[in-house]
C-alpha positions as CSV (number, residue, x, y, z in Angstrom):
1,M,0.0,0.0,0.1
2,K,1.4,3.4,-1.0
3,E,1.6,6.0,1.7
4,S,0.3,9.5,1.2
5,I,2.6,12.4,0.6
6,Y,1.4,14.2,3.7
7,T,2.4,11.0,6.2
8,C,5.2,11.7,8.8
9,P,8.3,9.6,7.7
10,N,9.1,9.1,11.5
11,C,5.5,8.0,12.9
12,H,3.8,7.1,9.7
13,E,0.9,9.1,10.8
14,K,-0.9,11.5,8.2
15,T,-0.3,14.6,10.4
16,F,0.4,17.2,7.7
17,T,-2.1,19.2,5.4
18,P,-1.0,20.8,2.1
19,L,-0.7,24.1,3.9
20,T,1.8,22.8,6.4
21,K,3.6,20.7,3.8
22,A,3.7,23.7,1.7
23,F,5.6,25.6,4.3
24,A,7.8,22.9,5.6
25,G,10.8,23.8,3.6
26,Q,13.7,22.3,1.8
27,L,16.2,19.5,3.4
28,N,18.7,21.9,4.9
29,S,15.8,24.1,6.5
30,K,14.6,24.0,9.9
31,G,11.2,22.4,8.8
32,K,7.9,21.8,10.7
33,Q,7.4,19.9,13.6
34,C,5.1,16.6,13.5
35,S,2.2,17.2,15.9
36,N,2.2,13.4,16.8
37,C,5.8,12.5,17.1
38,G,7.7,16.0,17.4
39,V,10.2,15.2,14.8
40,R,11.1,18.1,12.4
41,I,10.1,17.3,8.8
42,T,11.0,18.9,5.6
43,N,10.2,18.2,1.9
44,G,12.3,15.6,0.2
45,K,15.0,15.8,-2.3
46,G,12.9,15.8,-5.3
47,A,11.4,19.0,-3.8
48,T,14.8,20.5,-3.2
49,I,16.0,19.9,-6.9
50,F,13.0,21.3,-8.3
51,N,13.2,24.5,-6.3
52,A,16.8,25.0,-7.3
53,V,16.1,24.5,-11.0
54,F,12.9,26.5,-11.0
55,C,14.4,29.4,-9.2
56,L,17.4,29.4,-11.4
57,A,15.5,29.3,-14.5
58,M,13.4,32.3,-13.1
59,F,16.5,34.1,-12.1
60,V,18.0,33.6,-15.7
61,L,14.6,34.9,-17.1
62,V,15.0,38.0,-14.7
63,I,18.3,38.7,-16.1
64,I,17.3,38.3,-19.7
65,S,14.4,40.7,-19.1
66,F,16.4,43.2,-17.3
67,L,18.8,43.3,-20.2
68,N,16.2,43.7,-22.9
69,E,14.4,46.1,-20.8
70,L,11.1,44.0,-20.5
71,D,9.9,45.3,-17.4
72,L,6.5,43.8,-17.3
73,I,8.2,40.2,-17.0
74,I,10.4,40.8,-14.0
75,I,7.9,41.3,-11.3
76,P,5.6,38.2,-12.2
77,A,9.0,36.1,-12.5
78,I,10.1,37.1,-9.0
79,L,6.8,36.3,-7.7
80,A,6.7,33.0,-9.4
81,M,9.9,32.2,-7.8
82,L,8.1,32.7,-4.5
83,V,4.8,31.0,-5.2
84,V,5.3,28.2,-7.7
85,P,7.8,26.1,-5.4
86,R,5.3,26.3,-2.5
87,L,2.4,25.0,-4.3
88,V,4.6,22.2,-5.9
89,N,5.8,21.4,-2.3
90,A,2.1,21.4,-1.1
91,F,0.8,18.6,-3.8
92,C,3.9,16.8,-5.0
93,F,7.1,15.1,-3.4
94,R,7.4,13.1,-0.4
95,L,8.2,14.5,3.1
96,E,11.7,13.4,4.8
97,V,13.2,14.2,8.2
98,S,15.0,17.3,8.5
99,Q,18.9,16.9,7.7
100,R,19.7,20.3,9.2
101,K,22.5,19.9,12.1
102,S,21.9,22.7,14.6
103,G,21.3,23.0,18.2
104,F,17.8,24.3,17.9
């Protein structure tokens, strides 16, 4: 049986919603705490790769738009860099335990 993408990888309970999953962050971020087991959870490796590739593509689009003086494209591209990865994180990719090594 296939687990849901909203299932905690530590306790295997469905404790995340699309909204909490969207703001869980990438592998190296602090992540969101599971309400059942208390372990910090982030979006997985696929989400991190998607975020890096998408943001790089949007950054290149912003630079090209700036050099060609296409001002109407710059603001939507920057907004897309903020919104699209969160939407994709909310509905795609699995959750993983945070890999951040910090004292908090």
